[in-house]
py3Dmol code that shows the C-alpha trace and the ligand (Angstrom):
import py3Dmol

protein = """\
ATOM      1  CA  UNK A   1       0.223   0.067   0.112  1.00  0.00           C
ATOM      2  CA  UNK A   2       1.530   3.275  -1.174  1.00  0.00           C
ATOM      3  CA  UNK A   3      -0.410   6.426  -0.430  1.00  0.00           C
ATOM      4  CA  UNK A   4       1.002   9.755  -1.481  1.00  0.00           C
ATOM      5  CA  UNK A   5       0.223  13.041   0.012  1.00  0.00           C
ATOM      6  CA  UNK A   6       1.595  16.303  -1.873  1.00  0.00           C
ATOM      7  CA  UNK A   7       0.959  19.980  -1.629  1.00  0.00           C
ATOM      8  CA  UNK A   8       2.651  23.268  -0.851  1.00  0.00           C
ATOM      9  CA  UNK A   9       4.595  24.200   2.188  1.00  0.00           C
ATOM     10  CA  UNK A  10       2.617  23.979   5.435  1.00  0.00           C
ATOM     11  CA  UNK A  11      -0.423  22.652   3.981  1.00  0.00           C
ATOM     12  CA  UNK A  12      -0.570  20.179   6.935  1.00  0.00           C
ATOM     13  CA  UNK A  13       0.730  17.215   4.830  1.00  0.00           C
ATOM     14  CA  UNK A  14       3.229  15.694   7.342  1.00  0.00           C
ATOM     15  CA  UNK A  15       0.761  15.888  10.201  1.00  0.00           C
ATOM     16  CA  UNK A  16      -2.274  14.445   8.229  1.00  0.00           C
ATOM     17  CA  UNK A  17       0.353  11.762   6.761  1.00  0.00           C
ATOM     18  CA  UNK A  18       1.218  10.917  10.261  1.00  0.00           C
ATOM     19  CA  UNK A  19      -2.229  10.280  11.413  1.00  0.00           C
ATOM     20  CA  UNK A  20      -2.958   8.175   8.089  1.00  0.00           C
ATOM     21  CA  UNK A  21       0.011   6.028   8.645  1.00  0.00           C
ATOM     22  CA  UNK A  22      -0.916   5.722  12.380  1.00  0.00           C
ATOM     23  CA  UNK A  23      -4.514   4.507  11.345  1.00  0.00           C
ATOM     24  CA  UNK A  24      -3.041   1.893   9.086  1.00  0.00           C
ATOM     25  CA  UNK A  25      -0.152   0.946  11.266  1.00  0.00           C
ATOM     26  CA  UNK A  26       2.066   1.478   8.399  1.00  0.00           C
ATOM     27  CA  UNK A  27       5.511   3.719   8.040  1.00  0.00           C
ATOM     28  CA  UNK A  28       5.432   7.330   7.423  1.00  0.00           C
ATOM     29  CA  UNK A  29       8.210   9.328   5.595  1.00  0.00           C
ATOM     30  CA  UNK A  30       8.285  13.020   5.530  1.00  0.00           C
ATOM     31  CA  UNK A  31      10.244  13.551   2.259  1.00  0.00           C
ATOM     32  CA  UNK A  32      10.980  17.234   2.943  1.00  0.00           C
ATOM     33  CA  UNK A  33      12.984  15.984   5.890  1.00  0.00           C
ATOM     34  CA  UNK A  34      15.722  14.613   3.326  1.00  0.00           C
ATOM     35  CA  UNK A  35      15.850  17.629   1.633  1.00  0.00           C
ATOM     36  CA  UNK A  36      16.176  19.480   4.980  1.00  0.00           C
ATOM     37  CA  UNK A  37      18.905  17.157   5.962  1.00  0.00           C
ATOM     38  CA  UNK A  38      21.015  17.542   2.702  1.00  0.00           C
ATOM     39  CA  UNK A  39      20.464  21.363   3.123  1.00  0.00           C
ATOM     40  CA  UNK A  40      22.050  21.106   6.845  1.00  0.00           C
ATOM     41  CA  UNK A  41      25.028  19.177   5.359  1.00  0.00           C
ATOM     42  CA  UNK A  42      25.342  22.030   2.977  1.00  0.00           C
ATOM     43  CA  UNK A  43      25.158  24.855   5.470  1.00  0.00           C
ATOM     44  CA  UNK A  44      27.371  23.089   8.047  1.00  0.00           C
ATOM     45  CA  UNK A  45      30.075  22.353   5.493  1.00  0.00           C
ATOM     46  CA  UNK A  46      29.598  26.212   4.195  1.00  0.00           C
ATOM     47  CA  UNK A  47      28.532  24.982   0.758  1.00  0.00           C
ATOM     48  CA  UNK A  48      25.972  27.877   0.058  1.00  0.00           C
ATOM     49  CA  UNK A  49      27.108  31.343  -0.780  1.00  0.00           C
ATOM     50  CA  UNK A  50      24.545  33.981  -2.204  1.00  0.00           C
ATOM     51  CA  UNK A  51      22.005  31.578  -2.987  1.00  0.00           C
ATOM     52  CA  UNK A  52      24.391  29.472  -4.951  1.00  0.00           C
ATOM     53  CA  UNK A  53      25.437  25.811  -3.981  1.00  0.00           C
ATOM     54  CA  UNK A  54      28.702  24.059  -4.397  1.00  0.00           C
ATOM     55  CA  UNK A  55      27.131  21.074  -5.947  1.00  0.00           C
ATOM     56  CA  UNK A  56      30.390  19.077  -6.346  1.00  0.00           C
ATOM     57  CA  UNK A  57      31.289  19.245  -2.736  1.00  0.00           C
ATOM     58  CA  UNK A  58      27.791  18.747  -1.763  1.00  0.00           C
ATOM     59  CA  UNK A  59      27.712  15.476  -3.640  1.00  0.00           C
ATOM     60  CA  UNK A  60      30.850  14.578  -1.887  1.00  0.00           C
ATOM     61  CA  UNK A  61      29.419  15.106   1.465  1.00  0.00           C
ATOM     62  CA  UNK A  62      26.506  13.120   0.429  1.00  0.00           C
ATOM     63  CA  UNK A  63      28.829  10.132  -0.226  1.00  0.00           C
ATOM     64  CA  UNK A  64      30.615  10.627   3.003  1.00  0.00           C
ATOM     65  CA  UNK A  65      27.806  11.130   5.252  1.00  0.00           C
ATOM     66  CA  UNK A  66      24.830   8.599   5.662  1.00  0.00           C
ATOM     67  CA  UNK A  67      21.354  10.107   5.672  1.00  0.00           C
ATOM     68  CA  UNK A  68      18.737   7.489   6.608  1.00  0.00           C
ATOM     69  CA  UNK A  69      15.653   7.034   8.637  1.00  0.00           C
ATOM     70  CA  UNK A  70      15.799   5.542  12.372  1.00  0.00           C
ATOM     71  CA  UNK A  71      12.973   4.160  14.142  1.00  0.00           C
ATOM     72  CA  UNK A  72      11.766   6.642  16.903  1.00  0.00           C
ATOM     73  CA  UNK A  73       8.422   5.078  17.965  1.00  0.00           C
ATOM     74  CA  UNK A  74       6.283   2.278  16.414  1.00  0.00           C
ATOM     75  CA  UNK A  75       6.068   3.171  12.685  1.00  0.00           C
ATOM     76  CA  UNK A  76       7.567   6.581  13.289  1.00  0.00           C
ATOM     77  CA  UNK A  77      10.658   7.011  11.507  1.00  0.00           C
ATOM     78  CA  UNK A  78      12.832  10.119  11.638  1.00  0.00           C
ATOM     79  CA  UNK A  79      15.513  11.392   9.454  1.00  0.00           C
ATOM     80  CA  UNK A  80      19.142  10.908  10.704  1.00  0.00           C
ATOM     81  CA  UNK A  81      22.544  12.051   9.612  1.00  0.00           C
ATOM     82  CA  UNK A  82      25.165   9.338  10.547  1.00  0.00           C
ATOM     83  CA  UNK A  83      22.754   7.835  12.828  1.00  0.00           C
ATOM     84  CA  UNK A  84      22.028  10.953  14.884  1.00  0.00           C
ATOM     85  CA  UNK A  85      18.409  12.498  14.778  1.00  0.00           C
ATOM     86  CA  UNK A  86      18.465  15.943  13.707  1.00  0.00           C
ATOM     87  CA  UNK A  87      14.785  16.913  13.686  1.00  0.00           C
ATOM     88  CA  UNK A  88      15.261  20.106  15.598  1.00  0.00           C
ATOM     89  CA  UNK A  89      18.148  21.339  13.476  1.00  0.00           C
ATOM     90  CA  UNK A  90      16.336  20.974  10.422  1.00  0.00           C
ATOM     91  CA  UNK A  91      13.204  23.109  11.291  1.00  0.00           C
ATOM     92  CA  UNK A  92      14.749  26.414  11.410  1.00  0.00           C
ATOM     93  CA  UNK A  93      13.910  29.236   9.203  1.00  0.00           C
ATOM     94  CA  UNK A  94      17.518  29.308   8.185  1.00  0.00           C
ATOM     95  CA  UNK A  95      17.052  25.777   6.770  1.00  0.00           C
ATOM     96  CA  UNK A  96      13.571  26.586   5.220  1.00  0.00           C
ATOM     97  CA  UNK A  97      15.118  29.572   3.638  1.00  0.00           C
ATOM     98  CA  UNK A  98      17.779  27.564   1.622  1.00  0.00           C
ATOM     99  CA  UNK A  99      16.151  23.966   1.331  1.00  0.00           C
ATOM    100  CA  UNK A 100      14.567  24.925  -2.198  1.00  0.00           C
ATOM    101  CA  UNK A 101      17.805  26.011  -4.024  1.00  0.00           C
ATOM    102  CA  UNK A 102      19.069  22.582  -2.782  1.00  0.00           C
ATOM    103  CA  UNK A 103      15.887  20.535  -3.698  1.00  0.00           C
ATOM    104  CA  UNK A 104      16.102  22.222  -7.252  1.00  0.00           C
ATOM    105  CA  UNK A 105      19.606  20.210  -8.025  1.00  0.00           C
ATOM    106  CA  UNK A 106      18.968  17.478 -10.235  1.00  0.00           C
ATOM    107  CA  UNK A 107      21.700  15.134  -8.613  1.00  0.00           C
ATOM    108  CA  UNK A 108      20.254  16.010  -5.357  1.00  0.00           C
ATOM    109  CA  UNK A 109      16.982  14.823  -6.518  1.00  0.00           C
ATOM    110  CA  UNK A 110      18.290  11.722  -8.016  1.00  0.00           C
ATOM    111  CA  UNK A 111      20.001  10.738  -4.698  1.00  0.00           C
ATOM    112  CA  UNK A 112      16.650  11.282  -2.807  1.00  0.00           C
ATOM    113  CA  UNK A 113      14.681   9.336  -5.320  1.00  0.00           C
ATOM    114  CA  UNK A 114      16.751   6.267  -5.046  1.00  0.00           C
ATOM    115  CA  UNK A 115      16.452   6.538  -1.038  1.00  0.00           C
ATOM    116  CA  UNK A 116      12.708   6.935  -1.179  1.00  0.00           C
ATOM    117  CA  UNK A 117      12.008   4.030  -3.574  1.00  0.00           C
ATOM    118  CA  UNK A 118      14.308   1.768  -1.256  1.00  0.00           C
ATOM    119  CA  UNK A 119      12.353   2.749   1.686  1.00  0.00           C
ATOM    120  CA  UNK A 120       8.949   1.762  -0.105  1.00  0.00           C
ATOM    121  CA  UNK A 121      10.353  -1.585  -1.665  1.00  0.00           C
ATOM    122  CA  UNK A 122       9.473  -4.004   0.974  1.00  0.00           C
ATOM    123  CA  UNK A 123       6.764  -2.206   3.100  1.00  0.00           C
ATOM    124  CA  UNK A 124       3.483  -0.185   3.011  1.00  0.00           C
ATOM    125  CA  UNK A 125       4.157   3.643   3.363  1.00  0.00           C
ATOM    126  CA  UNK A 126       2.384   7.025   3.693  1.00  0.00           C
ATOM    127  CA  UNK A 127       4.830   9.580   2.012  1.00  0.00           C
ATOM    128  CA  UNK A 128       4.452  13.435   1.684  1.00  0.00           C
ATOM    129  CA  UNK A 129       6.445  15.976  -0.253  1.00  0.00           C
ATOM    130  CA  UNK A 130       6.042  17.834  -3.537  1.00  0.00           C
ATOM    131  CA  UNK A 131       6.762  15.105  -6.074  1.00  0.00           C
ATOM    132  CA  UNK A 132       5.684  11.941  -4.714  1.00  0.00           C
ATOM    133  CA  UNK A 133       2.443  11.155  -6.731  1.00  0.00           C
ATOM    134  CA  UNK A 134       4.056  12.820  -9.794  1.00  0.00           C
ATOM    135  CA  UNK A 135       7.671  11.269  -9.905  1.00  0.00           C
ATOM    136  CA  UNK A 136       8.396   9.127  -7.039  1.00  0.00           C
ATOM    137  CA  UNK A 137       5.443   6.853  -7.011  1.00  0.00           C
ATOM    138  CA  UNK A 138       3.383   7.851 -10.214  1.00  0.00           C
ATOM    139  CA  UNK A 139       1.584   4.381  -9.991  1.00  0.00           C
ATOM    140  CA  UNK A 140       0.431   4.540  -6.495  1.00  0.00           C
ATOM    141  CA  UNK A 141      -3.096   3.708  -5.912  1.00  0.00           C
ATOM    142  CA  UNK A 142      -3.863   6.433  -3.459  1.00  0.00           C
ATOM    143  CA  UNK A 143      -2.886   9.887  -4.211  1.00  0.00           C
ATOM    144  CA  UNK A 144      -3.745  13.077  -2.383  1.00  0.00           C
ATOM    145  CA  UNK A 145      -2.914  16.811  -3.249  1.00  0.00           C
ATOM    146  CA  UNK A 146      -3.405  19.095   0.009  1.00  0.00           C
ATOM    147  CA  UNK A 147      -3.991  22.754  -0.523  1.00  0.00           C
ATOM    148  CA  UNK A 148      -4.886  25.634   1.738  1.00  0.00           C
ATOM    149  CA  UNK A 149      -4.575  29.539   1.153  1.00  0.00           C
ATOM    150  CA  UNK A 150      -1.112  31.397   1.653  1.00  0.00           C
ATOM    151  CA  UNK A 151      -2.543  33.496   4.583  1.00  0.00           C
ATOM    152  CA  UNK A 152      -3.659  30.031   6.366  1.00  0.00           C
ATOM    153  CA  UNK A 153      -0.613  28.355   5.567  1.00  0.00           C
ATOM    154  CA  UNK A 154       1.594  31.212   6.850  1.00  0.00           C
ATOM    155  CA  UNK A 155      -0.348  31.406  10.050  1.00  0.00           C
ATOM    156  CA  UNK A 156       0.175  27.748  10.835  1.00  0.00           C
ATOM    157  CA  UNK A 157       3.998  27.943   9.883  1.00  0.00           C
ATOM    158  CA  UNK A 158       4.391  31.062  12.113  1.00  0.00           C
ATOM    159  CA  UNK A 159       2.674  29.450  15.083  1.00  0.00           C
ATOM    160  CA  UNK A 160       5.016  26.417  14.746  1.00  0.00           C
ATOM    161  CA  UNK A 161       8.309  28.765  14.368  1.00  0.00           C
ATOM    162  CA  UNK A 162       7.497  31.184  16.908  1.00  0.00           C
ATOM    163  CA  UNK A 163       7.969  28.524  19.585  1.00  0.00           C
ATOM    164  CA  UNK A 164      11.736  28.399  19.087  1.00  0.00           C
ATOM    165  CA  UNK A 165      12.195  31.775  17.115  1.00  0.00           C
ATOM    166  CA  UNK A 166      10.481  34.504  19.275  1.00  0.00           C
ATOM    167  CA  UNK A 167      11.362  37.201  16.916  1.00  0.00           C
ATOM    168  CA  UNK A 168       9.945  35.757  13.912  1.00  0.00           C
ATOM    169  CA  UNK A 169       7.252  37.773  12.245  1.00  0.00           C
ATOM    170  CA  UNK A 170       4.284  36.508  10.239  1.00  0.00           C
ATOM    171  CA  UNK A 171       4.955  38.881   7.402  1.00  0.00           C
ATOM    172  CA  UNK A 172       8.576  37.369   6.762  1.00  0.00           C
ATOM    173  CA  UNK A 173       6.941  33.929   7.215  1.00  0.00           C
ATOM    174  CA  UNK A 174       4.283  34.832   4.435  1.00  0.00           C
ATOM    175  CA  UNK A 175       7.058  36.115   2.154  1.00  0.00           C
ATOM    176  CA  UNK A 176       9.559  33.079   2.754  1.00  0.00           C
ATOM    177  CA  UNK A 177       6.660  30.621   2.167  1.00  0.00           C
ATOM    178  CA  UNK A 178       5.538  32.238  -0.927  1.00  0.00           C
ATOM    179  CA  UNK A 179       9.191  32.242  -2.252  1.00  0.00           C
ATOM    180  CA  UNK A 180       9.323  28.732  -1.609  1.00  0.00           C
ATOM    181  CA  UNK A 181       6.336  27.881  -3.137  1.00  0.00           C
ATOM    182  CA  UNK A 182       7.494  29.901  -6.449  1.00  0.00           C
ATOM    183  CA  UNK A 183      10.696  28.170  -6.394  1.00  0.00           C
ATOM    184  CA  UNK A 184       9.150  24.498  -5.985  1.00  0.00           C
ATOM    185  CA  UNK A 185       6.524  24.927  -8.787  1.00  0.00           C
ATOM    186  CA  UNK A 186       8.642  26.582 -11.308  1.00  0.00           C
ATOM    187  CA  UNK A 187      12.027  24.525 -11.063  1.00  0.00           C
ATOM    188  CA  UNK A 188      12.924  22.417 -13.974  1.00  0.00           C
ATOM    189  CA  UNK A 189      13.157  19.053 -12.020  1.00  0.00           C
ATOM    190  CA  UNK A 190      10.275  17.430 -10.465  1.00  0.00           C
ATOM    191  CA  UNK A 191       8.390  20.677  -9.777  1.00  0.00           C
ATOM    192  CA  UNK A 192       5.340  20.765  -7.576  1.00  0.00           C
ATOM    193  CA  UNK A 193       2.441  19.814  -9.427  1.00  0.00           C
ATOM    194  CA  UNK A 194      -1.048  18.217  -8.751  1.00  0.00           C
ATOM    195  CA  UNK A 195      -0.337  14.590  -9.663  1.00  0.00           C
ATOM    196  CA  UNK A 196      -2.385  12.806 -12.407  1.00  0.00           C
ATOM    197  CA  UNK A 197      -5.357  11.052 -10.801  1.00  0.00           C
ATOM    198  CA  UNK A 198      -4.717  12.695  -7.256  1.00  0.00           C
ATOM    199  CA  UNK A 199      -7.563  13.953  -5.184  1.00  0.00           C
ATOM    200  CA  UNK A 200      -7.452  17.458  -4.309  1.00  0.00           C
ATOM    201  CA  UNK A 201      -8.328  18.516  -0.614  1.00  0.00           C
ATOM    202  CA  UNK A 202      -8.787  22.146   0.397  1.00  0.00           C
ATOM    203  CA  UNK A 203      -8.095  22.397   4.209  1.00  0.00           C
ATOM    204  CA  UNK A 204      -8.827  26.029   4.436  1.00  0.00           C
ATOM    205  CA  UNK A 205     -12.222  25.083   6.390  1.00  0.00           C
ATOM    206  CA  UNK A 206     -11.207  21.741   7.814  1.00  0.00           C
ATOM    207  CA  UNK A 207      -9.175  20.694  10.689  1.00  0.00           C
ATOM    208  CA  UNK A 208      -6.452  18.027  10.710  1.00  0.00           C
ATOM    209  CA  UNK A 209      -8.807  15.336  11.923  1.00  0.00           C
ATOM    210  CA  UNK A 210     -11.240  16.189   9.622  1.00  0.00           C
ATOM    211  CA  UNK A 211      -8.751  16.103   6.586  1.00  0.00           C
ATOM    212  CA  UNK A 212      -7.380  12.574   7.991  1.00  0.00           C
ATOM    213  CA  UNK A 213     -10.901  11.284   8.217  1.00  0.00           C
ATOM    214  CA  UNK A 214     -11.525  12.207   4.643  1.00  0.00           C
ATOM    215  CA  UNK A 215      -8.417  10.591   3.303  1.00  0.00           C
ATOM    216  CA  UNK A 216      -9.416   7.479   5.259  1.00  0.00           C
ATOM    217  CA  UNK A 217     -12.753   7.403   3.948  1.00  0.00           C
ATOM    218  CA  UNK A 218     -11.669   7.867   0.453  1.00  0.00           C
ATOM    219  CA  UNK A 219      -9.348   5.181   0.595  1.00  0.00           C
ATOM    220  CA  UNK A 220     -11.997   2.889   1.943  1.00  0.00           C
TER     221      UNK A 220
END
"""
ligand_1 = """\
21
C5P
O 7.710 19.410 3.328
P 8.946 20.637 3.562
O 8.354 22.170 3.737
O 9.708 20.087 4.881
O 9.787 20.358 2.501
C 11.117 21.372 2.397
C 11.349 21.488 0.812
O 11.987 20.458 0.382
C 10.276 21.853 0.017
O 9.846 23.452 -0.096
C 10.888 21.533 -1.261
O 11.820 22.256 -1.708
C 11.499 20.525 -0.890
N 10.895 19.047 -1.099
C 10.972 18.472 -2.549
N 10.207 17.598 -2.939
C 9.657 16.685 -2.060
C 9.618 17.167 -0.538
C 10.228 18.462 -0.365
O 11.450 19.358 -3.394
N 9.073 15.721 -2.321
"""
view = py3Dmol.view(width=600, height=400)
view.addModel(protein, "pdb")
view.setStyle({"model": 0}, {"cartoon": {"style": "trace"}})
view.addModel(ligand_1, "xyz")
view.setStyle({"model": 1}, {"stick": {}})
view.zoomTo()
view.show()
């Protein structure tokens, strides 16, 4: 069973995907966390200057460091670099503001694609991201696209970020989210699209639980 949930930034994909995976007792993979981990490697190794990435060195870093998912609780797998959990470090606005340029690199996407398909080779999975139903698993039986207005998505993201970044403003979060959506939608390789045969759900007036119930109902 492969369930794909795509959508723009902060549309609630990961939260819903986690709940759907819990309902079916299958694994949830947040594919954005892989791109965030690679961005963390790039930043830690000083490989991003003026929004340009040193691709050659980044690929070397990917050879020398192991990015993987490790079990945290039942069916909850979290991203690791060299077996260390990095969840908190990949959720900062610094990572968010650089991840889309890293995710636009063809070689990076090829690396991530291999990892994603390997994970789903022998097990059922709910995977969320931008290209899961279109490129990673185009033949998946259950495909969803979650959407919401930029205003609602920005507010959700701001509420999350301000727990750790007290000075962050809603206006800046909105600008960053919009920039990321523009980059993700217009990039050459695997852009954010509504995948063929996917069901679109707008979550503007729905709670997380309502979206989750709707997906489970549609799968049934
Ligand atoms: O989902 P999240 O906001 O954590 O994703 C971070 C970034 O990773 C996205 O803005 C996008 O640039 C990239 N991404 C992607 N393809 C995916 C998942 C995420 O390009 N399947």
